[in-house]
VOPAGU-2260 file (C-alpha; in pm, 1 decimal, decimal comma):
REM VOPAGU-2260
SITE   aa  ch    i         X         Y         Z
SITE  MET   A    0    4587,5    -720,5   -4005,4
SITE  THR   A    1    4400,6    -929,1   -4287,0
SITE  ALA   A    2    4437,7    -697,1   -4640,5
SITE  ARG   A    3    4155,6    -692,9   -4868,4
SITE  PRO   A    4    4225,0    -859,0   -5218,7
SITE  PHE   A    5    4051,7    -537,6   -5370,9
SITE  ALA   A    6    3869,2    -261,7   -5308,4
SITE  ARG   A    7    3484,1    -292,2   -5281,8
SITE  PRO   A    8    3195,0      35,8   -5262,4
SITE  LEU   A    9    3060,7      89,6   -4887,7
SITE  TRP   A   10    2748,1     296,0   -5031,6
SITE  PRO   A   11    2601,9      20,2   -5139,7
SITE  ALA   A   12    2562,3    -183,4   -4844,6
SITE  TYR   A   13    2413,9     129,6   -4655,8
SITE  LEU   A   14    2172,5     197,1   -4969,0
SITE  ALA   A   15    2053,6    -199,7   -4936,1
SITE  THR   A   16    2057,0    -160,0   -4519,0
SITE  PHE   A   17    1835,8     150,8   -4535,8
SITE  THR   A   18    1550,0      44,4   -4826,5
SITE  PHE   A   19    1589,3    -291,2   -4632,2
SITE  THR   A   20    1489,9    -200,6   -4282,7
SITE  LEU   A   21    1237,9      83,5   -4424,3
SITE  GLY   A   22    1038,5    -214,5   -4545,4
SITE  GLN   A   23    1042,2    -446,1   -4331,6
SITE  TRP   A   24     938,0    -166,5   -4005,3
SITE  ALA   A   25     682,7     -48,0   -4217,5
SITE  SER   A   26     507,5    -326,1   -4223,9
SITE  GLY   A   27     666,5    -423,7   -3851,6
SITE  VAL   A   28     472,0    -175,4   -3692,3
SITE  ALA   A   29     153,9    -260,6   -3832,1
SITE  ILE   A   30     164,0    -629,7   -3718,5
SITE  PRO   A   31      35,5    -540,8   -3313,6
SITE  LEU   A   32    -159,3    -312,6   -3426,2
SITE  HIS   A   33    -342,0    -558,3   -3691,0
SITE  VAL   A   34    -333,8    -845,5   -3364,0
SITE  GLU   A   35    -543,7    -584,5   -3172,9
SITE  SER   A   36    -793,9    -488,0   -3452,2
SITE  LEU   A   37    -834,2    -907,3   -3525,2
SITE  GLY   A   38    -921,6    -938,3   -3133,8
SITE  GLY   A   39    -575,2   -1084,6   -3059,2
SITE  SER   A   40    -407,2   -1028,7   -2702,1
SITE  LEU   A   41     -97,4    -848,9   -2583,4
SITE  THR   A   42      20,2   -1232,8   -2513,9
SITE  GLU   A   43     -35,9   -1279,1   -2880,8
SITE  ALA   A   44     122,2    -980,7   -3024,5
SITE  GLY   A   45     416,5   -1075,7   -2774,8
SITE  THR   A   46     481,4   -1434,0   -2880,0
SITE  ILE   A   47     434,9   -1287,4   -3286,2
SITE  ALA   A   48     698,3   -1083,9   -3224,7
SITE  ALA   A   49     880,8   -1358,0   -3020,0
SITE  VAL   A   50     839,0   -1564,3   -3322,9
SITE  ARG   A   51     960,0   -1337,5   -3601,2
SITE  PHE   A   52    1300,4   -1270,9   -3374,1
SITE  GLY   A   53    1331,4   -1595,3   -3250,9
SITE  LEU   A   54    1341,8   -1732,2   -3622,2
SITE  GLY   A   55    1673,9   -1541,3   -3603,6
SITE  ALA   A   56    1815,2   -1683,5   -3337,7
SITE  LEU   A   57    1811,7   -2007,2   -3502,1
SITE  PHE   A   58    1913,4   -1950,0   -3856,6
SITE  SER   A   59    2165,1   -1630,5   -3829,5
SITE  LEU   A   60    2440,5   -1839,3   -3739,5
SITE  PRO   A   61    2417,8   -2092,1   -4027,4
SITE  PHE   A   62    2286,2   -1885,6   -4290,5
SITE  GLY   A   63    2619,9   -1676,2   -4183,6
SITE  ALA   A   64    2809,5   -1939,2   -4306,1
SITE  VAL   A   65    2628,3   -1958,4   -4612,4
SITE  ALA   A   66    2706,4   -1581,8   -4681,9
SITE  ASP   A   67    3042,7   -1687,3   -4647,1
SITE  ALA   A   68    3001,0   -1983,6   -4893,7
SITE  TRP   A   69    2780,9   -1847,8   -5121,2
SITE  GLY   A   70    2883,2   -1461,3   -5161,5
SITE  THR   A   71    2702,4   -1179,6   -4996,8
SITE  ARG   A   72    2605,3    -996,7   -5282,8
SITE  ARG   A   73    2366,8   -1302,8   -5401,3
SITE  THR   A   74    2253,8   -1357,5   -5048,0
SITE  LEU   A   75    2142,6    -995,9   -5007,1
SITE  ILE   A   76    1934,6   -1039,4   -5323,8
SITE  VAL   A   77    1762,7   -1382,9   -5218,9
SITE  ALA   A   78    1701,9   -1150,1   -4883,2
SITE  VAL   A   79    1582,2    -846,8   -5042,7
SITE  LEU   A   80    1306,5   -1062,7   -5251,3
SITE  GLY   A   81    1223,2   -1273,0   -4956,8
SITE  SER   A   82    1093,8    -939,8   -4791,3
SITE  ALA   A   83     938,8    -773,4   -5006,1
SITE  ALA   A   84     710,1   -1075,3   -5087,3
SITE  VAL   A   85     669,8   -1150,3   -4686,1
SITE  ASN   A   86     555,1    -811,3   -4664,9
SITE  LEU   A   87     212,9    -897,3   -4857,0
SITE  VAL   A   88     114,6   -1217,1   -4642,6
SITE  PRO   A   89     -62,8   -1070,4   -4369,1
SITE  ILE   A   90    -278,6    -939,8   -4623,7
SITE  ALA   A   91    -442,1   -1271,9   -4582,8
SITE  ALA   A   92    -521,6   -1158,6   -4204,8
SITE  GLN   A   93    -742,8    -912,0   -4321,7
SITE  VAL   A   94    -947,6   -1144,8   -4551,9
SITE  SER   A   95    -951,0   -1438,8   -4353,5
SITE  GLY   A   96   -1011,6   -1277,8   -3998,9
SITE  SER   A   97    -758,9   -1494,3   -3892,6
SITE  THR   A   98    -435,7   -1390,0   -3707,5
SITE  LEU   A   99    -256,5   -1719,3   -3878,2
SITE  PRO   A  100    -126,2   -1517,9   -4176,7
SITE  LEU   A  101      59,6   -1296,1   -3909,6
SITE  TYR   A  102     227,5   -1583,9   -3735,7
SITE  ALA   A  103     358,4   -1675,8   -4128,0
SITE  TRP   A  104     481,0   -1347,9   -4152,8
SITE  ALA   A  105     659,4   -1342,3   -3837,3
SITE  ILE   A  106     796,4   -1693,9   -3953,7
SITE  LEU   A  107     925,5   -1575,6   -4318,9
SITE  SER   A  108     996,0   -1200,2   -4208,2
SITE  GLY   A  109    1263,6   -1399,5   -3947,4
SITE  LEU   A  110    1422,9   -1594,9   -4213,9
SITE  THR   A  111    1479,6   -1310,1   -4454,8
SITE  SER   A  112    1623,8   -1118,6   -4184,3
SITE  SER   A  113    1877,1   -1422,4   -4091,6
SITE  LEU   A  114    1990,3   -1382,8   -4467,5
SITE  PHE   A  115    2041,5   -1021,9   -4439,0
SITE  LEU   A  116    2213,2    -930,3   -4146,7
SITE  PRO   A  117    2544,4   -1139,0   -4103,3
SITE  ALA   A  118    2592,5   -1079,0   -4519,1
SITE  ILE   A  119    2595,8    -691,9   -4465,0
SITE  GLY   A  120    2798,6    -718,3   -4192,0
SITE  ALA   A  121    3074,0    -922,4   -4334,5
SITE  TYR   A  122    3044,9    -736,5   -4700,0
SITE  VAL   A  123    3114,6    -397,2   -4504,2
SITE  ALA   A  124    3375,1    -566,5   -4231,2
SITE  GLY   A  125    3563,0    -699,0   -4564,8
SITE  SER   A  126    3540,4    -398,8   -4796,2
SITE  ALA   A  127    3613,7    -118,5   -4499,8
SITE  HIS   A  128    3988,6     -35,7   -4381,4
SITE  GLU   A  129    4077,1    -208,4   -4078,2
SITE  ALA   A  130    4112,4     139,5   -3922,1
SITE  ARG   A  131    3844,1     283,3   -4031,3
SITE  ARG   A  132    3585,0     -51,9   -3981,7
SITE  GLY   A  133    3435,2     149,0   -3646,7
SITE  SER   A  134    3333,3     439,6   -3886,4
SITE  ALA   A  135    3193,2     181,3   -4152,3
SITE  PHE   A  136    3019,9      -6,3   -3900,5
SITE  GLY   A  137    2878,6     362,7   -3782,4
SITE  TRP   A  138    2754,3     437,7   -4147,0
SITE  LEU   A  139    2594,0      80,6   -4191,6
SITE  THR   A  140    2400,9     125,3   -3861,3
SITE  LEU   A  141    2306,2     490,9   -3926,9
SITE  GLY   A  142    2139,8     359,5   -4249,1
SITE  THR   A  143    1996,1      95,1   -4068,2
SITE  HIS   A  144    1837,8     290,3   -3804,0
SITE  THR   A  145    1711,5     559,5   -4046,6
SITE  GLY   A  146    1513,2     328,1   -4217,3
SITE  ILE   A  147    1360,4     193,1   -3887,1
SITE  ALA   A  148    1304,9     557,0   -3826,5
SITE  SER   A  149    1105,0     568,8   -4132,6
SITE  GLY   A  150     947,4     286,2   -4189,1
SITE  PRO   A  151     721,2     311,8   -3812,0
SITE  ALA   A  152     662,5     648,8   -3931,8
SITE  VAL   A  153     534,9     540,1   -4277,1
SITE  GLY   A  154     370,9     261,4   -4169,0
SITE  GLY   A  155     195,1     447,5   -3892,2
SITE  LEU   A  156      59,8     744,4   -4141,7
SITE  ALA   A  157     -29,0     464,2   -4400,3
SITE  TRP   A  158    -234,1     241,3   -4119,9
SITE  GLN   A  159    -429,0     565,5   -4059,3
SITE  HIS   A  160    -470,2     726,8   -4354,5
SITE  LEU   A  161    -479,0     507,5   -4616,0
SITE  GLY   A  162    -591,9     152,1   -4440,1
SITE  ILE   A  163    -470,8    -251,3   -4343,5
SITE  PRO   A  164    -409,3    -373,0   -4687,5
SITE  GLN   A  165    -293,2     -44,4   -4838,4
SITE  THR   A  166      -0,2     -41,6   -4562,9
SITE  TYR   A  167     145,5    -380,3   -4679,5
SITE  LEU   A  168      90,5    -295,9   -5045,8
SITE  VAL   A  169     373,3      17,0   -4953,7
SITE  ALA   A  170     576,1    -173,4   -4687,4
SITE  THR   A  171     599,8    -435,2   -5018,2
SITE  GLY   A  172     691,0    -156,1   -5227,8
SITE  LEU   A  173     933,3      24,5   -4994,8
SITE  ALA   A  174    1131,2    -346,7   -4993,3
SITE  LEU   A  175    1199,7    -352,1   -5347,2
SITE  VAL   A  176    1385,4     -47,9   -5369,6
SITE  ALA   A  177    1621,5    -263,1   -5158,0
SITE  LEU   A  178    1742,5    -422,1   -5454,7
SITE  VAL   A  179    1942,9    -126,0   -5544,9
SITE  GLY   A  180    2189,5    -183,6   -5306,1
SITE  PRO   A  181    2292,3    -525,6   -5404,5
SITE  ILE   A  182    2289,7    -494,1   -5788,4
SITE  LEU   A  183    2552,3    -209,6   -5747,5
SITE  MET   A  184    2778,6    -388,0   -5474,7
SITE  GLY   A  185    3096,4    -471,1   -5577,7
SITE  GLY   A  186    3152,6    -892,3   -5594,9
SITE  GLY   A  187    3196,7   -1059,9   -5275,5
SITE  VAL   A  188    3466,7   -1298,4   -5219,0
SITE  ARG   A  189    3353,1   -1635,6   -5148,2
SITE  THR   A  190    3508,5   -1899,0   -4878,2
SITE  ARG   A  191    3525,6   -2242,2   -4991,6
SITE  ILE   A  192    3422,4   -2388,9   -4681,5
SITE  ASP   A  193    3332,7   -2791,2   -4549,8
SITE  VAL   A  194    2958,1   -2691,0   -4457,9
SITE  SER   A  195    2963,9   -3055,8   -4265,2
SITE  GLY   A  196    3248,7   -2905,5   -4103,0
SITE  LEU   A  197    3034,4   -2599,0   -3967,6
SITE  ARG   A  198    3015,6   -2736,0   -3630,4
SITE  GLY   A  199    3405,1   -2701,2   -3593,7
SITE  VAL   A  200    3365,7   -2320,0   -3716,2
SITE  ILE   A  201    3191,0   -2238,8   -3467,1
SITE  GLY   A  202    3375,9   -2424,9   -3170,0
SITE  THR   A  203    3726,1   -2236,0   -3305,0
SITE  LEU   A  204    3490,3   -1919,5   -3252,0
SITE  ALA   A  205    3344,5   -2012,2   -2928,8
SITE  ARG   A  206    3735,6   -2071,6   -2803,1
SITE  ASP   A  207    3767,1   -1724,5   -2797,0
SITE  ARG   A  208    3648,6   -1596,2   -2476,2
SITE  VAL   A  209    3567,3   -1222,9   -2627,1
SITE  ILE   A  210    3373,0   -1348,7   -2904,4
SITE  VAL   A  211    3137,0   -1535,5   -2681,3
SITE  GLY   A  212    3120,6   -1232,4   -2418,8
SITE  CYS   A  213    3061,8   -1048,5   -2746,7
SITE  TRP   A  214    2755,5   -1294,5   -2805,5
SITE  VAL   A  215    2625,0   -1276,8   -2480,5
SITE  ALA   A  216    2611,7    -898,3   -2495,2
SITE  GLY   A  217    2402,5    -917,3   -2794,3
SITE  PHE   A  218    2210,3   -1163,2   -2596,5
SITE  GLY   A  219    2156,3    -911,3   -2298,3
SITE  ILE   A  220    2062,2    -598,2   -2461,7
SITE  GLY   A  221    1816,4    -762,4   -2705,2
SITE  LEU   A  222    1614,8    -858,6   -2423,8
SITE  PRO   A  223    1498,1    -527,2   -2351,4
SITE  TRP   A  224    1492,2    -401,4   -2703,4
SITE  GLY   A  225    1277,9    -664,1   -2803,8
SITE  ALA   A  226    1021,8    -565,3   -2528,1
SITE  VAL   A  227    1030,9    -247,5   -2640,0
SITE  SER   A  228    1011,2    -293,1   -3012,1
SITE  GLY   A  229     757,2    -541,2   -3005,3
SITE  LEU   A  230     487,9    -414,6   -2775,4
SITE  PHE   A  231     573,6     -13,0   -2772,5
SITE  PRO   A  232     298,2      24,2   -3005,1
SITE  LEU   A  233      22,1    -188,6   -2785,5
SITE  PHE   A  234     191,0      37,5   -2454,7
SITE  GLY   A  235     136,3     379,5   -2715,3
SITE  THR   A  236    -207,2     279,5   -2735,3
SITE  SER   A  237    -272,0     212,1   -2370,8
SITE  ILE   A  238    -197,2     570,3   -2265,3
SITE  GLY   A  239    -410,3     689,7   -2549,1
SITE  LEU   A  240    -148,0     780,9   -2841,6
SITE  ALA   A  241    -230,1     749,8   -3162,8
SITE  ALA   A  242    -106,4     534,0   -3455,9
SITE  GLY   A  243      89,4     806,0   -3614,0
SITE  SER   A  244     232,0     937,4   -3261,6
SITE  ILE   A  245     354,7     616,8   -3202,1
SITE  GLY   A  246     533,6     546,1   -3526,1
SITE  LEU   A  247     695,4     938,0   -3490,3
SITE  LEU   A  248     805,3     854,8   -3126,6
SITE  LEU   A  249     956,8     493,1   -3252,4
SITE  ALA   A  250    1136,1     752,9   -3542,5
SITE  LEU   A  251    1279,4     966,5   -3273,1
SITE  GLN   A  252    1450,0     641,1   -3110,8
SITE  SER   A  253    1584,4     533,7   -3398,9
SITE  ILE   A  254    1695,0     886,8   -3534,1
SITE  THR   A  255    1864,1     966,7   -3200,1
SITE  ASN   A  256    2016,0     570,8   -3220,2
SITE  GLY   A  257    2124,0     653,8   -3590,9
SITE  LEU   A  258    2286,7     986,7   -3600,8
SITE  SER   A  259    2490,1     880,8   -3242,3
SITE  ARG   A  260    2630,0     594,0   -3474,5
SITE  VAL   A  261    2867,6     794,3   -3667,8
SITE  PRO   A  262    3039,0     954,2   -3408,3
SITE  LEU   A  263    3024,8     635,7   -3191,4
SITE  GLY   A  264    3220,0     456,5   -3471,0
SITE  ARG   A  265    3456,6     751,8   -3479,4
SITE  LEU   A  266    3549,8     748,5   -3137,6
SITE  ILE   A  267    3569,8     355,8   -3122,5
SITE  ASP   A  268    3821,9     364,6   -3383,2
SITE  ARG   A  269    4010,6     651,2   -3236,6
SITE  ARG   A  270    3994,1     526,5   -2869,0
SITE  ALA   A  271    4119,2     178,6   -2701,1
SITE  ILE   A  272    3789,7     105,2   -2554,0
SITE  PRO   A  273    3824,0    -206,1   -2363,2
SITE  PRO   A  274    3524,9    -461,9   -2470,7
SITE  LEU   A  275    3440,7    -441,9   -2106,9
SITE  ALA   A  276    3250,2    -138,7   -2195,9
SITE  MET   A  277    2997,2    -374,2   -2361,8
SITE  ALA   A  278    2839,9    -523,6   -2097,4
SITE  ALA   A  279    2825,2    -126,4   -1927,3
SITE  GLY   A  280    2555,5     -36,0   -2218,1
SITE  CYS   A  281    2412,8    -354,2   -2163,3
SITE  LEU   A  282    2347,8    -256,7   -1781,7
SITE  GLY   A  283    2234,5     126,6   -1937,0
SITE  TYR   A  284    2020,1      -2,9   -2158,2
SITE  ALA   A  285    1851,6    -238,7   -1920,8
SITE  GLY   A  286    1820,3      33,2   -1685,9
SITE  ALA   A  287    1642,0     297,1   -1918,4
SITE  THR   A  288    1426,8      33,1   -2042,2
SITE  SER   A  289    1276,0     -68,9   -1659,2
SITE  LEU   A  290    1126,3     326,3   -1682,2
SITE  LEU   A  291     940,0     308,5   -1999,9
SITE  GLY   A  292     636,4     139,1   -1870,0
SITE  LEU   A  293     563,6     423,7   -1612,9
SITE  GLN   A  294     536,7     670,2   -1880,0
SITE  THR   A  295     182,9     840,8   -1917,4
SITE  GLY   A  296     247,8    1090,8   -2211,6
SITE  PRO   A  297     496,0    1111,9   -2497,7
SITE  VAL   A  298     758,7    1339,2   -2359,4
SITE  GLY   A  299     853,7    1114,1   -2071,0
SITE  ILE   A  300     885,0     847,9   -2335,5
SITE  ALA   A  301    1092,3    1061,4   -2580,4
SITE  VAL   A  302    1338,5    1097,0   -2265,1
SITE  VAL   A  303    1333,4     745,9   -2187,1
SITE  PHE   A  304    1445,4     665,8   -2555,5
SITE  MET   A  305    1699,7     893,7   -2628,7
SITE  THR   A  306    1837,4     808,8   -2281,0
SITE  GLY   A  307    1871,4     452,6   -2352,6
SITE  ILE   A  308    1883,6     429,8   -2673,3
SITE  LEU   A  309    2300,9     596,6   -2681,8
SITE  ALA   A  310    2388,8     307,7   -2452,9
SITE  LEU   A  311    2243,5      43,1   -2678,1
SITE  ALA   A  312    2422,4     220,6   -3000,3
SITE  PHE   A  313    2753,6     191,5   -2872,7
SITE  THR   A  314    2716,1    -162,2   -2749,1
SITE  LEU   A  315    2588,2    -268,2   -3057,8
SITE  MET   A  316    2868,1     -92,9   -3273,6
SITE  MET   A  317    3190,0    -236,8   -3006,9
SITE  ILE   A  318    2989,0    -560,5   -3063,1
SITE  GLN   A  319    3032,9    -568,8   -3444,6
SITE  VAL   A  320    3367,6    -414,6   -3422,1
SITE  VAL   A  321    3547,6    -645,5   -3170,6
SITE  ILE   A  322    3404,4    -914,2   -3381,6
SITE  SER   A  323    3558,6    -833,9   -3683,9
SITE  GLU   A  324    3850,1    -754,7   -3525,3
SITE  ARG   A  325    3894,8   -1096,2   -3391,7
SITE  ALA   A  326    3704,8   -1333,3   -3599,1
SITE  PRO   A  327    3939,5   -1461,8   -3863,4
SITE  ALA   A  328    3812,3   -1365,1   -4265,8
SITE  GLN   A  329    3712,1   -1646,1   -4365,9
SITE  MET   A  330    3450,8   -1709,6   -4070,5
SITE  ARG   A  331    3374,7   -1304,2   -4042,6
SITE  ALA   A  332    3041,4   -1336,1   -4104,1
SITE  THR   A  333    2989,7   -1667,5   -3944,0
SITE  GLY   A  334    3100,6   -1511,7   -3635,8
SITE  LEU   A  335    2863,1   -1184,2   -3720,5
SITE  GLY   A  336    2601,8   -1466,5   -3728,7
SITE  GLY   A  337    2627,0   -1581,7   -3445,9
SITE  TYR   A  338    2587,7   -1224,3   -3244,6
SITE  SER   A  339    2286,1   -1163,2   -3483,6
SITE  THR   A  340    2160,9   -1540,7   -3369,3
SITE  ALA   A  341    2257,5   -1402,1   -2974,4
SITE  LEU   A  342    2064,7   -1070,1   -3046,2
SITE  SER   A  343    1762,9   -1237,8   -3218,3
SITE  ALA   A  344    1736,6   -1445,8   -2928,2
SITE  GLY   A  345    1702,8   -1163,4   -2701,3
SITE  LEU   A  346    1478,8   -1006,4   -2948,7
SITE  GLY   A  347    1214,9   -1276,8   -2922,5
SITE  ILE   A  348    1224,7   -1386,9   -2550,7
SITE  GLY   A  349    1198,0   -1005,2   -2429,3
SITE  PRO   A  350     837,9    -942,1   -2633,8
SITE  PHE   A  351     722,4   -1260,0   -2557,5
SITE  VAL   A  352     829,4   -1266,3   -2134,5
SITE  ALA   A  353     703,8    -841,3   -2137,7
SITE  GLY   A  354     359,8    -973,0   -2279,3
SITE  ALA   A  355     294,2   -1271,8   -2097,1
SITE  VAL   A  356     381,3   -1048,9   -1796,2
SITE  ALA   A  357     240,3    -696,6   -1880,5
SITE  GLN   A  358    -117,1    -918,7   -1964,9
SITE  GLY   A  359    -146,7    -958,5   -1564,9
SITE  GLY   A  360      66,2    -704,9   -1427,6
SITE  GLY   A  361      78,8    -382,8   -1644,6
SITE  PHE   A  362     359,3    -233,1   -1879,5
SITE  GLY   A  363     526,4    -110,6   -1580,9
SITE  ILE   A  364     635,4    -458,1   -1434,6
SITE  GLY   A  365     623,2    -590,3   -1809,7
SITE  TYR   A  366     915,6    -382,2   -1881,7
SITE  GLY   A  367    1057,7    -372,8   -1549,1
SITE  SER   A  368    1113,0    -758,0   -1567,2
SITE  VAL   A  369    1258,9    -807,5   -1858,7
SITE  ALA   A  370    1501,8    -488,8   -1787,4
SITE  GLY   A  371    1613,5    -732,6   -1459,4
SITE  MET   A  372    1653,7   -1053,7   -1693,4
SITE  GLY   A  373    1901,9    -787,2   -1914,4
SITE  ALA   A  374    2099,1    -700,6   -1659,4
SITE  LEU   A  375    2165,4   -1036,0   -1537,6
SITE  VAL   A  376    2260,5   -1161,6   -1877,1
SITE  ALA   A  377    2515,6    -776,7   -1878,0
SITE  VAL   A  378    2698,2    -921,2   -1549,2
SITE  VAL   A  379    2753,6   -1244,7   -1748,1
SITE  ALA   A  380    2931,6   -1113,7   -2020,1
SITE  LEU   A  381    3101,4    -854,3   -1755,3
SITE  PHE   A  382    3261,7   -1179,1   -1647,1
SITE  LEU   A  383    3366,8   -1275,4   -1971,4
SITE  LEU   A  384    3508,9    -974,1   -2096,2
SITE  VAL   A  385    3667,3    -833,6   -1786,5
SITE  GLY   A  386    4069,8    -802,4   -1842,8
SITE  SER   A  387    4030,0    -846,2   -2249,6
SITE  SER   A  388    4185,6    -589,5   -2507,0
SITE  ARG   A  389    4085,6    -512,4   -2823,1
SITE  GLY   A  390    4270,8    -649,0   -3142,8
SITE  THR   A  391    4358,1    -965,7   -3320,4
SITE  ARG   A  392    4256,5   -1302,4   -3168,8
SITE  GLY   A  393    4550,8   -1493,5   -2944,1
SITE  SER   A  394    4621,7   -1860,8   -2951,4
SITE  VAL   A  395    4265,1   -1908,8   -3089,9
SITE  GLY   A  396    4324,4   -1758,8   -3331,1
SITE  ASN   A  397    4671,5   -1883,3   -3436,1
SITE  ARG   A  398    4528,2   -2225,9   -3469,9
SITE  ALA   A  399    4230,8   -2087,7   -3700,0
SITE  VAL   A  400    4536,0   -1970,7   -3954,7
SITE  ARG   A  401    4694,0   -2308,6   -3958,7
SITE  ARG   A  402    4423,4   -2485,8   -3979,7
SITE  LYS   A  403    4309,8   -2252,8   -4286,4
SITE  GLU   A  404    4354,0   -2508,2   -4521,6
SITE  GLN   A  405    4039,8   -2722,9   -4337,1
SITE  PHE   A  406    3806,7   -2432,1   -4403,8
SITE  ASP   A  407    3923,6   -2376,7   -4766,0
SITE  GLN   A  408    3806,5   -2713,6   -4870,9
SITE  PRO   A  409    3529,1   -2673,1   -5167,0
SITE  ILE   A  410    3204,0   -2717,9   -5047,0
SITE  ARG   A  411    3009,2   -3064,4   -5051,9
SITE  VAL   A  412    2808,9   -2972,4   -5360,1
SITE  ASP   A  413    2597,0   -3322,5   -5265,6
SITE  GLU   A  414    2546,3   -3179,2   -4894,6
SITE  LEU   A  415    2383,3   -2820,2   -4975,8
SITE  ASP   A  416    2459,4   -2655,7   -5348,4
SITE  ILE   A  417    2503,7   -2315,6   -5314,5
SITE  TRP   A  418    2702,5   -2256,9   -5643,3
SITE  GLY   A  419    2407,2   -2218,0   -5869,2
């Protein structure tokens, strides 16, 4: 086990996560509705969601390495300020009547998320006691999904009762509150990494079959989850639901997700659950998503949401804990960044595919097609994870320890000046 150099408080990380996601999802629920109000298509709404999450796929892993080197606290402050500013960009779409500012919002929102997620995960992994890491991630994701639950509800009600520009102003104000978290955090430990050797760091992690299996599982569950997150507002309006009702249903999903995280974290801490269970969770969520497009009212949607979200919550908890256990401490944010990259890739591809299919065949086929893709990826994860166990890494981990000096060299300032 890797001892923590000093104790750092966890509650500021939970607060930062809640308020960051609160602001992001207050604006996020408005984007597909805004596309529709400007005369855009289902395909365009899905493409905007794909751009947002696709940027997370491209940058989460390298931004995780930056967080390792830069320090989590500074990284989080930059991410929060960026997120607050980004939520003002869609107002330009209302002024101009063009959807182009919504694409700009998607790009910038994806970049700020790519900064935030690996950094906050690494802070919690490095601050929590090893025997309570599952519970710590449980509380972290409770904050995440409380924000995700509250954000769409606030955004949907603001859209319905205040207007379009006011919705984005509310989202910006909520995002600014997130600064309280990183300001109150204990100082992060900077790991001196030669950024020119980033490929070697990633290669070291990729030699661990279990970490790769975690990344694949993240991609597999991201495919259907992205389709649900990106297109559900339009599916809801297609069956006659009001914007406020759509926000409340998304809130119900996220409340179920969040409330399940702490008990699931304790279960993961206390039971030797094999990593193979992640693949089973992917299959379970894919099965639930395949039923979503067949629903015709809020009761059926609520049942599907609450059933599937337990499989999703368990899978994502396991991924974070297993990576935190197996990745060397000096590469932990990079490993979690790889997970965010894989998850974001699924979140981006899912709504793009589902939107294109739903445009011609309806939401039932759209959601079903992406659920099938997620199930196939889950089978790949199953083959990677079969026979594996929890705990520290084997030979790859030992090689990483022997090569520690290589990754402890100072950053080359002429290549990336991040020490400020």
